[in-house]
N, C-alpha and C positions, 0 to 999 in steps of 0.2 A: 246250355244251362252249367252242366255241373259243372264243366270246367273252364268257364268263367268265373263261377262261386268260387273254384279252387283258385282262380288267380289272384281274384282278390285278397284274398285273404293275407293277413298280417304273417311273417315267418312264426310270431309266436304263436298264434293260431295254427301253420302246419306242422309246428312242434307237438300242439298238442292232437292236435289229430293221428298223428304217426308214430307218437309214443305211448300216451295215456291209454285213448281208445283201445290199443290190441290189448295194454297192460290190463285196465277193467275187464273187458271181457273174458280174459283168460282168468283174475281172479272169480270170477261170479262162472264160470264154466266149474272152476275148482271145488267151491263150497256147493253150486249146485250137485257134484258128481259125488260129495260128500253124504249131503243130506240124503239125496237118496237112495243110495247105498249103505248107507251108514244109519238111519235114523234109529231103529230100533234100538241101537247099541248106543245113543247117546245120552249120557245121564242128565239130571236137570244142569248142575254146574256146568257141559260140556256148553249146553244150550245159553248160559250167562255169560262164560265168555265168546261164544260165537256173537250175542247182541255187543258188547264190549268191545271188541278187537272187528267188529265190523259195521254194523249198522250206528253204533253212537258216534264212531270221530265222521262215517260220511254224513250224517244229519247236523253236526255240528259246523263240519265244513261248509254243506249247502246254509246251514243259518248264518255261515260269517261273511257268507259271498252275498248272501241275500242285501245284509247289513250292509255290506262294502258298495253295492251297486249304489241302495237308495243313497249312502249319503256321498256316492261320487255324483248321482242324476242332480242331487240337492243341492250341489257344489257349482253344477254347470249350471241349471235353471239361473240360482240365486248372479253367478258372475252377469248370465244374459240379460238381467234385470238391471242391475248396475251401470251394464254398457249402451241401456236403454235409454237411459233416464238421462 
């Protein structure tokens, strides 16, 4: 079942899984290591930089992705409605 799913993926989805997922996991591993080992030594400014450099871009990218998906789905729906007339 997993092999069939992998074969049905488009090339850009495979590229995402092969390149970006390990990069994201490696980054999260480094962040968790930083927070686990050095949490007491971090200042308020360090925490703010962490938020601005990590969570803000991720949340912004997620928000933009959701908006683009909604726009694409609306466009597909409008085209189907137009063709059904």
